[in-house]
C-alpha positions as a Markdown table, in Angstrom:
| # | Residue | x | y | z |
|---|---|---|---|---|
| 1 | Met | -38.2 | 18.9 | 59.8 |
| 2 | Val | -37.7 | 20.9 | 56.9 |
| 3 | Arg | -37.5 | 24.9 | 56.7 |
| 4 | Glu | -38.5 | 26.2 | 53.2 |
| 5 | Ile | -36.6 | 29.0 | 51.8 |
| 6 | Ala | -38.4 | 30.9 | 48.9 |
| 7 | Ile | -36.2 | 32.9 | 46.5 |
| 8 | Leu | -37.8 | 35.6 | 44.2 |
| 9 | Ser | -36.0 | 36.0 | 41.1 |
| 10 | Tyr | -37.3 | 38.5 | 38.5 |
| 11 | Pro | -36.1 | 39.8 | 34.9 |
| 12 | Gly | -32.7 | 41.4 | 35.1 |
| 13 | Cys | -31.9 | 40.0 | 38.5 |
| 14 | Tyr | -28.3 | 38.9 | 39.2 |
| 15 | Val | -28.2 | 35.1 | 38.5 |
| 16 | Gly | -24.8 | 35.0 | 40.1 |
| 17 | Asp | -26.1 | 35.8 | 43.4 |
| 18 | Val | -29.0 | 33.5 | 43.1 |
| 19 | Ile | -26.8 | 30.6 | 42.5 |
| 20 | Lys | -24.3 | 31.7 | 45.3 |
| 21 | Leu | -27.4 | 31.5 | 47.6 |
| 22 | Leu | -28.3 | 28.2 | 46.6 |
| 23 | Glu | -24.7 | 27.1 | 46.7 |
| 24 | Thr | -23.9 | 28.5 | 50.3 |
| 25 | Leu | -27.1 | 27.6 | 51.8 |
| 26 | His | -26.3 | 23.9 | 51.0 |
| 27 | Ala | -22.9 | 24.1 | 51.8 |
| 28 | Leu | -23.6 | 25.6 | 55.4 |
| 29 | Asp | -26.7 | 23.3 | 56.0 |
| 30 | Leu | -24.3 | 20.3 | 56.2 |
| 31 | Arg | -21.7 | 22.1 | 58.5 |
| 32 | Pro | -21.3 | 19.9 | 61.5 |
| 33 | Cys | -21.3 | 23.1 | 63.7 |
| 34 | Cys | -25.1 | 23.0 | 63.2 |
| 35 | Ser | -25.7 | 19.4 | 64.2 |
| 36 | Met | -27.9 | 21.0 | 67.2 |
| 37 | Arg | -30.7 | 21.2 | 64.4 |
| 38 | Arg | -31.6 | 17.6 | 65.6 |
| 39 | Gly | -32.5 | 16.7 | 62.0 |
| 40 | Ala | -33.8 | 20.0 | 60.5 |
| 41 | Ser | -32.5 | 21.0 | 57.2 |
| 42 | Leu | -33.1 | 23.8 | 54.8 |
| 43 | Arg | -34.6 | 23.5 | 51.2 |
| 44 | Ala | -34.4 | 26.4 | 48.9 |
| 45 | Arg | -36.5 | 27.1 | 45.9 |
| 46 | Val | -36.4 | 29.8 | 43.3 |
| 47 | Tyr | -39.8 | 31.4 | 42.0 |
| 48 | Ser | -40.4 | 33.6 | 38.8 |
| 49 | Leu | -43.4 | 35.0 | 37.0 |
| 50 | Asp | -43.4 | 31.9 | 34.4 |
| 51 | Gly | -41.0 | 29.4 | 36.2 |
| 52 | Ala | -38.6 | 29.4 | 33.2 |
| 53 | Leu | -35.0 | 29.1 | 33.2 |
| 54 | Leu | -33.1 | 31.8 | 34.9 |
| 55 | Arg | -30.1 | 32.7 | 32.7 |
| 56 | Ser | -27.1 | 35.1 | 33.2 |
| 57 | Pro | -26.7 | 37.4 | 30.4 |
| 58 | Gly | -23.0 | 37.5 | 30.8 |
| 59 | Met | -22.6 | 33.3 | 31.3 |
| 60 | Pro | -25.5 | 31.9 | 29.0 |
| 61 | Trp | -24.1 | 28.4 | 29.9 |
| 62 | Val | -25.4 | 29.3 | 33.5 |
| 63 | Ser | -28.9 | 28.8 | 34.4 |
| 64 | Val | -31.4 | 28.3 | 37.4 |
| 65 | Gln | -34.4 | 26.3 | 37.4 |
| 66 | Thr | -37.4 | 28.2 | 38.8 |
| 67 | Gln | -40.9 | 27.6 | 39.9 |
| 68 | Ala | -43.9 | 29.6 | 38.9 |
| 69 | Leu | -45.4 | 32.1 | 40.9 |
| 70 | Asp | -48.6 | 30.0 | 40.9 |
| 71 | Ala | -46.8 | 26.9 | 42.2 |
| 72 | Gln | -47.6 | 25.4 | 45.2 |
| 73 | Leu | -45.9 | 27.1 | 48.2 |
| 74 | Pro | -45.4 | 25.8 | 51.8 |
| 75 | Ser | -48.2 | 26.9 | 54.1 |
| 76 | Ala | -45.7 | 28.9 | 56.0 |
| 77 | Pro | -42.3 | 29.4 | 54.6 |
| 78 | Asp | -39.6 | 30.0 | 57.0 |
| 79 | Thr | -37.7 | 32.8 | 54.8 |
| 80 | Leu | -38.4 | 34.7 | 51.7 |
| 81 | Ile | -35.4 | 36.1 | 49.8 |
| 82 | Ile | -35.5 | 38.9 | 47.1 |
| 83 | Ala | -32.6 | 38.8 | 44.7 |
| 84 | His | -30.5 | 41.8 | 44.1 |
| 85 | Gly | -30.4 | 43.6 | 40.6 |
| 86 | Pro | -29.3 | 46.5 | 38.6 |
| 87 | Ala | -31.3 | 49.7 | 38.6 |
| 88 | His | -32.7 | 49.4 | 35.0 |
| 89 | Ala | -34.5 | 46.0 | 36.5 |
| 90 | Leu | -36.6 | 48.3 | 38.6 |
| 91 | Asp | -38.1 | 50.5 | 36.0 |
| 92 | Ser | -41.2 | 48.2 | 35.8 |
| 93 | Leu | -42.2 | 45.9 | 38.7 |
| 94 | Pro | -44.9 | 43.5 | 37.5 |
| 95 | Ala | -48.0 | 43.7 | 39.3 |
| 96 | Ala | -48.2 | 40.0 | 39.5 |
| 97 | Leu | -45.1 | 40.0 | 41.6 |
| 98 | Leu | -46.2 | 42.5 | 43.8 |
| 99 | Gln | -49.5 | 40.6 | 44.6 |
| 100 | Trp | -47.4 | 37.5 | 45.3 |
| 101 | Leu | -45.2 | 39.4 | 47.6 |
| 102 | Arg | -48.4 | 40.7 | 49.5 |
| 103 | Gln | -49.8 | 37.2 | 49.7 |
| 104 | Val | -46.5 | 35.2 | 50.9 |
| 105 | Gln | -45.2 | 38.0 | 53.2 |
| 106 | Pro | -47.3 | 37.3 | 56.0 |
| 107 | Arg | -46.8 | 33.7 | 56.0 |
| 108 | Ala | -42.8 | 33.9 | 56.1 |
| 109 | Arg | -41.1 | 34.2 | 59.5 |
| 110 | Arg | -38.8 | 36.9 | 57.8 |
| 111 | Val | -38.3 | 38.7 | 54.6 |
| 112 | Val | -34.7 | 39.2 | 53.2 |
| 113 | Ala | -34.2 | 42.0 | 50.5 |
| 114 | Leu | -30.8 | 41.8 | 49.0 |
| 115 | Gly | -29.7 | 45.3 | 47.7 |
| 116 | Ala | -32.2 | 46.3 | 45.2 |
| 117 | Gly | -34.9 | 43.7 | 46.5 |
| 118 | Val | -35.8 | 46.3 | 48.6 |
| 119 | Phe | -37.8 | 48.2 | 45.9 |
| 120 | Trp | -40.2 | 45.2 | 45.5 |
| 121 | Leu | -41.0 | 45.3 | 49.0 |
| 122 | Ala | -41.5 | 49.0 | 49.1 |
| 123 | Ala | -43.7 | 48.8 | 45.8 |
| 124 | Ala | -46.0 | 46.2 | 47.5 |
| 125 | Arg | -46.4 | 48.6 | 50.4 |
| 126 | Leu | -45.0 | 46.3 | 53.0 |
| 127 | Leu | -42.0 | 48.7 | 54.3 |
| 128 | Asp | -44.0 | 51.9 | 55.0 |
| 129 | Gly | -42.4 | 53.7 | 58.0 |
| 130 | Arg | -39.7 | 51.1 | 58.4 |
| 131 | Gln | -35.9 | 51.5 | 58.7 |
| 132 | Ile | -34.3 | 50.0 | 55.7 |
| 133 | Thr | -30.8 | 50.0 | 53.6 |
| 134 | Thr | -29.8 | 49.3 | 50.2 |
| 135 | His | -26.7 | 49.7 | 48.0 |
| 136 | Ser | -25.3 | 53.2 | 48.4 |
| 137 | Ala | -25.9 | 53.7 | 44.5 |
| 138 | Leu | -29.5 | 53.1 | 44.9 |
| 139 | Val | -30.3 | 55.2 | 48.0 |
| 140 | Ala | -31.3 | 58.4 | 46.1 |
| 141 | Leu | -33.6 | 56.5 | 43.8 |
| 142 | Leu | -35.2 | 54.8 | 47.0 |
| 143 | Glu | -35.7 | 58.1 | 48.7 |
| 144 | Gln | -37.1 | 59.4 | 45.6 |
| 145 | Arg | -39.7 | 56.8 | 44.8 |
| 146 | Tyr | -40.8 | 56.0 | 48.5 |
| 147 | Pro | -40.0 | 58.9 | 50.7 |
| 148 | Thr | -41.7 | 57.5 | 53.7 |
| 149 | Leu | -39.1 | 54.9 | 54.1 |
| 150 | Gln | -36.3 | 55.4 | 56.7 |
| 151 | Val | -33.1 | 54.8 | 54.7 |
| 152 | Gln | -30.3 | 54.1 | 56.6 |
| 153 | Gln | -26.8 | 54.6 | 54.8 |
| 154 | Arg | -24.5 | 52.9 | 57.4 |
| 155 | Gly | -23.7 | 49.3 | 58.1 |
| 156 | Ser | -24.3 | 46.2 | 56.0 |
| 157 | Leu | -27.9 | 44.7 | 57.4 |
| 158 | Gln | -30.9 | 46.7 | 58.8 |
| 159 | Ile | -33.4 | 44.7 | 60.4 |
| 160 | Asp | -37.1 | 45.9 | 61.3 |
| 161 | Gly | -39.4 | 43.4 | 62.6 |
| 162 | Pro | -39.3 | 40.5 | 60.0 |
| 163 | Phe | -37.7 | 42.4 | 57.4 |
| 164 | Tyr | -33.9 | 42.2 | 56.8 |
| 165 | Thr | -32.3 | 44.7 | 54.1 |
| 166 | Thr | -28.8 | 44.7 | 53.0 |
| 167 | Ser | -26.3 | 47.0 | 51.6 |
| 168 | Glu | -23.3 | 46.1 | 49.3 |
| 169 | Arg | -21.2 | 45.4 | 52.5 |
| 170 | Met | -23.0 | 42.3 | 52.8 |
| 171 | Ser | -22.7 | 39.3 | 50.2 |
| 172 | Ala | -25.1 | 36.8 | 49.5 |
| 173 | Ser | -23.1 | 34.0 | 51.1 |
| 174 | Asp | -22.7 | 36.4 | 54.2 |
| 175 | Met | -26.5 | 36.6 | 54.4 |
| 176 | Ala | -26.9 | 32.8 | 54.0 |
| 177 | Leu | -24.6 | 32.4 | 56.8 |
| 178 | Leu | -26.6 | 34.8 | 59.1 |
| 179 | Leu | -29.5 | 33.0 | 58.1 |
| 180 | Leu | -28.2 | 29.7 | 59.1 |
| 181 | Arg | -27.3 | 30.9 | 62.3 |
| 182 | Asp | -30.8 | 32.3 | 63.1 |
| 183 | His | -32.0 | 28.8 | 61.8 |
| 184 | Cys | -30.1 | 27.0 | 64.1 |
| 185 | Ala | -31.5 | 29.0 | 67.1 |
| 186 | Ala | -35.1 | 28.6 | 65.7 |
| 187 | Val | -35.0 | 24.9 | 65.8 |
| 188 | Ser | -32.8 | 24.1 | 68.9 |
| 189 | Gly | -34.0 | 27.1 | 71.0 |
| 190 | Gln | -30.4 | 28.1 | 71.5 |
| 191 | Pro | -28.1 | 30.1 | 69.5 |
| 192 | Cys | -25.6 | 28.7 | 67.3 |
| 193 | Pro | -22.3 | 29.1 | 68.8 |
| 194 | Ser | -20.5 | 32.4 | 67.9 |
| 195 | Ser | -17.0 | 31.3 | 68.5 |
| 196 | Ala | -14.9 | 31.5 | 65.5 |
| 197 | Asp | -14.2 | 27.7 | 65.6 |
| 198 | Ala | -18.0 | 27.1 | 65.6 |
| 199 | Ile | -19.1 | 29.9 | 63.0 |
| 200 | Leu | -17.4 | 28.5 | 59.7 |
| 201 | Pro | -14.2 | 26.5 | 60.2 |
| 202 | Pro | -12.5 | 25.3 | 57.2 |
| 203 | Ala | -13.3 | 21.6 | 56.5 |
| 204 | Ser | -10.8 | 19.3 | 58.2 |
| 205 | Gly | -8.1 | 18.3 | 55.8 |
| 206 | Gly | -9.6 | 20.6 | 53.3 |
| 207 | Pro | -7.6 | 23.3 | 50.9 |
| 208 | Ala | -8.1 | 26.2 | 53.2 |
| 209 | Leu | -6.5 | 24.4 | 56.3 |
| 210 | Arg | -3.8 | 22.9 | 54.0 |
| 211 | Leu | -2.8 | 26.3 | 52.7 |
| 212 | Cys | -2.8 | 28.2 | 56.0 |
| 213 | Arg | -0.5 | 25.5 | 57.6 |
| 214 | Trp | 2.0 | 26.0 | 54.7 |
| 215 | Trp | 1.5 | 29.8 | 55.0 |
| 216 | Leu | 2.2 | 30.1 | 58.7 |
| 217 | Pro | 5.9 | 29.7 | 59.0 |
| 218 | Arg | 6.2 | 32.0 | 55.9 |
| 219 | Leu | 4.2 | 34.8 | 56.8 |
| 220 | Asp | 7.3 | 37.1 | 56.7 |
| 221 | Gln | 7.9 | 36.5 | 53.2 |
| 222 | Pro | 6.2 | 37.8 | 49.9 |
| 223 | Leu | 3.6 | 35.3 | 49.1 |
| 224 | Asn | 1.5 | 34.9 | 45.8 |
| 225 | Met | -1.2 | 32.7 | 44.4 |
| 226 | Ala | 1.0 | 30.9 | 41.9 |
| 227 | Gln | 3.0 | 29.6 | 45.1 |
| 228 | Ala | -0.2 | 28.6 | 46.9 |
| 229 | Ala | -1.6 | 26.9 | 43.8 |
| 230 | Ala | 1.5 | 25.1 | 43.2 |
| 231 | His | 1.5 | 24.1 | 46.9 |
| 232 | Leu | -2.0 | 22.3 | 46.5 |
| 233 | His | -0.9 | 21.0 | 42.9 |
| 234 | Thr | -3.9 | 23.0 | 41.2 |
| 235 | Ser | -4.3 | 25.8 | 39.0 |
| 236 | Glu | -5.1 | 29.4 | 40.3 |
| 237 | Arg | -8.6 | 29.4 | 39.0 |
| 238 | Ser | -9.2 | 26.0 | 40.7 |
| 239 | Leu | -7.6 | 27.5 | 43.8 |
| 240 | Arg | -10.2 | 30.4 | 43.8 |
| 241 | Arg | -13.0 | 27.9 | 43.6 |
| 242 | Leu | -11.9 | 25.5 | 46.2 |
| 243 | Leu | -11.3 | 28.2 | 48.5 |
| 244 | Arg | -14.6 | 29.7 | 48.1 |
| 245 | Gln | -16.4 | 26.5 | 48.5 |
| 246 | Asp | -14.4 | 25.7 | 51.5 |
| 247 | Cys | -14.3 | 28.9 | 53.7 |
| 248 | Gly | -15.9 | 31.5 | 51.6 |
| 249 | Cys | -12.5 | 33.5 | 50.8 |
| 250 | Ser | -10.4 | 34.2 | 48.0 |
| 251 | Pro | -6.8 | 33.0 | 48.1 |
| 252 | Tyr | -5.5 | 36.5 | 48.7 |
| 253 | Gly | -8.3 | 37.3 | 51.1 |
| 254 | Leu | -7.8 | 34.3 | 53.2 |
| 255 | Leu | -4.1 | 35.4 | 53.4 |
| 256 | Val | -4.7 | 38.8 | 54.5 |
| 257 | Leu | -7.2 | 37.6 | 57.2 |
| 258 | Leu | -4.6 | 35.1 | 58.5 |
| 259 | Arg | -1.9 | 37.5 | 58.6 |
| 260 | Leu | -4.2 | 39.9 | 60.5 |
| 261 | Asp | -5.4 | 37.3 | 63.2 |
| 262 | Ile | -1.6 | 36.5 | 63.8 |
| 263 | Ala | -0.8 | 40.2 | 64.4 |
| 264 | Arg | -3.9 | 40.6 | 66.5 |
| 265 | Gln | -2.7 | 37.8 | 68.7 |
| 266 | Ala | 0.5 | 39.1 | 68.9 |
| 267 | Leu | -0.8 | 42.3 | 70.2 |
| 268 | Leu | -2.0 | 40.8 | 73.1 |
| 269 | Asp | 0.7 | 38.4 | 73.8 |
| 270 | Ser | 3.5 | 40.6 | 73.5 |
| 271 | Asp | 4.6 | 44.2 | 74.0 |
| 272 | Leu | 6.6 | 44.2 | 70.5 |
| 273 | Pro | 5.9 | 47.7 | 68.6 |
| 274 | Val | 3.3 | 47.6 | 66.2 |
| 275 | Asp | 5.6 | 48.0 | 63.1 |
| 276 | Lys | 7.7 | 44.9 | 64.1 |
| 277 | Ile | 4.4 | 43.0 | 64.6 |
| 278 | Ala | 3.3 | 44.2 | 61.1 |
| 279 | Arg | 6.5 | 43.2 | 59.6 |
| 280 | Arg | 6.7 | 39.7 | 61.0 |
| 281 | Gly | 3.0 | 38.9 | 59.9 |
| 282 | Gly | 4.0 | 40.2 | 56.2 |
| 283 | Leu | 1.8 | 43.4 | 56.6 |
| 284 | Gly | 4.3 | 45.9 | 55.7 |
| 285 | Asp | 4.5 | 48.4 | 58.5 |
| 286 | Gly | 2.2 | 49.9 | 61.1 |
| 287 | Gln | 0.1 | 52.0 | 58.9 |
| 288 | Gln | -0.9 | 49.1 | 56.7 |
| 289 | Leu | -1.6 | 47.0 | 59.8 |
| 290 | Ala | -3.8 | 49.9 | 61.1 |
| 291 | Arg | -5.7 | 50.1 | 57.8 |
| 292 | Ala | -6.4 | 46.5 | 58.0 |
| 293 | Phe | -7.4 | 46.7 | 61.6 |
| 294 | Arg | -9.8 | 49.5 | 61.1 |
| 295 | Lys | -11.3 | 47.7 | 57.9 |
| 296 | Tyr | -11.9 | 44.5 | 59.7 |
| 297 | Leu | -12.1 | 45.1 | 63.5 |
| 298 | Gly | -12.9 | 48.7 | 63.4 |
| 299 | Leu | -10.3 | 50.5 | 65.6 |
| 300 | Ala | -6.5 | 50.9 | 65.6 |
| 301 | Pro | -3.9 | 48.3 | 66.7 |
| 302 | Gly | -3.0 | 50.6 | 70.0 |
| 303 | Glu | -6.6 | 50.9 | 71.0 |
| 304 | Tyr | -7.3 | 47.0 | 70.4 |
| 305 | Arg | -4.2 | 46.4 | 72.5 |
| 306 | Arg | -5.8 | 48.5 | 75.4 |
| 307 | Thr | -9.3 | 47.3 | 75.3 |
| 308 | Arg | -8.4 | 43.6 | 74.1 |
| 309 | Lys | -11.8 | 43.4 | 72.0 |
| 310 | Pro | -13.0 | 44.8 | 68.7 |
| 311 | Ala | -15.3 | 47.4 | 68.0 |
| 312 | Trp | -17.1 | 45.3 | 65.2 |
| 313 | Leu | -16.2 | 42.7 | 63.0 |
| 314 | His | -16.3 | 42.9 | 59.2 |
| 315 | Pro | -18.4 | 40.1 | 57.8 |
| 316 | Asp | -15.4 | 38.7 | 56.0 |
| 317 | Tyr | -13.1 | 38.5 | 58.9 |
| 318 | Gly | -16.2 | 37.4 | 61.1 |
| 319 | Arg | -16.8 | 34.3 | 59.1 |
| 320 | Leu | -13.6 | 32.7 | 60.5 |
| 321 | Phe | -12.5 | 34.7 | 63.4 |
| 322 | Asp | -14.1 | 36.4 | 66.5 |
| 323 | Gly | -11.3 | 39.2 | 67.2 |
| 324 | Leu | -10.9 | 37.7 | 70.8 |
| 325 | Arg | -8.6 | 34.8 | 70.5 |
| 326 | Gln | -7.4 | 32.4 | 68.0 |
| 327 | Pro | -10.0 | 29.9 | 66.9 |
| 328 | Gly | -9.4 | 26.3 | 67.4 |
| 329 | Trp | -9.2 | 25.3 | 63.8 |
| 330 | Leu | -6.0 | 27.6 | 63.4 |
| 331 | Gln | -4.3 | 26.7 | 66.8 |
| 332 | Gln | -4.3 | 23.0 | 65.6 |
| 333 | Leu | -2.2 | 24.4 | 62.9 |
| 334 | Phe | 0.7 | 25.3 | 65.0 |
């Protein structure tokens, strides 16, 4: 079984986001946590007006091959994704693309608009009366052009029927992960496991696990990326690329999340003061720990200690942790 994903590109859209989508969907499609798909796989194709190479203005050596809008589409594509782009790319929306959207949308199980992509659905009159979201910098323009839409300015994702719209709080890779979870449920009839060690664990023996194993006994010390790269015998640039591919995080981001989850577990396992837990985990003091908690778990450390569960999860944190217990991939490192 193959589930088709059609990505709509347009003049001026962000090519980097399209590439990130393709790379992440491919990587996630191979994850062992989704073996429940029983042989199903994802196949993503990029469509444009003319089927020409899609190039990045800032990186001319990067390109994506697209298919023309009149190319043969699957009879019922599983997902249609519309790329994000800058405001100036929305000044003129080609009628041919809008007509294509009207034809494809009823055949797709769901339609995803990344950021500015919502303007295309609105121009095609597919969102009238629906609740949607977009990047905060585009909200005023969206409300001005399409006053019948119900624009929600909080949260990273808005789902109304088959339409998924996102703000800047959700990256292309986070959206790809969400699609894969939904894909697993559609194929197997049951949800993809929600525990952290089944969502997106770092690859066994991969750079993220090796780095976390080296970091754990040193969390109370100042750590930098040069040390991390040296430990893995690579450059800082290569380290950033390797970790993005392995776990979707930057080196600094992974270190912060690791420190945060160690502190979170310490809050449950001990009665140590918040300041001491923060210092032991390399998070400075209680105020810095509180900022991290509010950003990634939606509440203060003291409140988490009382309730023992997060208010919500930031997508970056939720990619590796569930806010309730240490995942299996982390426990094996102790």
